Residue, then its C-alpha position, 0 to 999 in steps of 0.5 A: m235716650v230721653e233720660s240721658t239727653l236731659g240729664a247730660r244737658h242739665s248736669q253740664d249747664p252752668f245756668s242751673s243756679v241762675f234758673p232754679s225753677l228749671n233745676m227743680a223741674v229736672k230734679r222732680r222728673e228724675q225722681t219720678l223716673q226713679d219711681y217709674k223704674r222701680l215700679q216697672s221692675k216690680v211688674e216685670k218681676y211678677e210677670e216672670k213668676e209662675r201665674t198663680g192666684p196670689v202672683l196674679a193679684k200682686l201683678h195686678q196691684a203692681r200695674e195699678e201702682l205703675r199706671p199713675v207714676k208712668e203718666d206722671f213721668e210721661a207728662k213731666n218728661k213731655q213738658l221738659l222736652e217742650e220747654m228745654p229747647k225754648f229755654y236754651s234758645s232764650r238764654i242768649d236773649y238773657f245774656k246778650p245785653s250784658f255781653e254787649s255792654l262788656v264789649r262796649a266798655q272794652v272798646v272804650y277802655y282800649t281806645e282810651m289806652h291806645k290814645i294815652f299810650g300814643d301820647l306818652t310814646a310821642q312825649i318819650d320819643r322826642p328826637g334829640l334828647s339823651d337819656e341824661q337830658r330826659e332824666r334831668e327834665n323828669d327830676a325838674k318836674l318832680s322838684e316842681l311837684r314837691a315844691l307845690s304847697i297844697v295846704a296853706d301855712d297858718 
């Protein structure tokens, strides 16, 4: 259960590239888990064999190899089980200021766009002007703009 929970969470985590130390801790734990499983199966294999002198010696040696790996795995696993929930709850604090800034920027942008759109709508929807009159007004304004001289003649 522990293996699948941490592995599944981590593999779906889009923040693993943002927090590489967490990513490395999970990878180290997974490597230790593989070593632990390998040595555990070795012990189980010797336990199933007939109990002869050489087999008992190999079984004892396999158990001795397994003990530190098991302790290492349990320590890494315990540490991740304690720290992962803290990390997942603190990620909100990490992204909250950026998200708030984005929302504020959107509010300002859409407020300005609403104001500009309202002004443009009021200018376009003046009653009593036909399309031809609006077109003549626009052409006159464009002619004025074209007549402006930005660079002085020498």
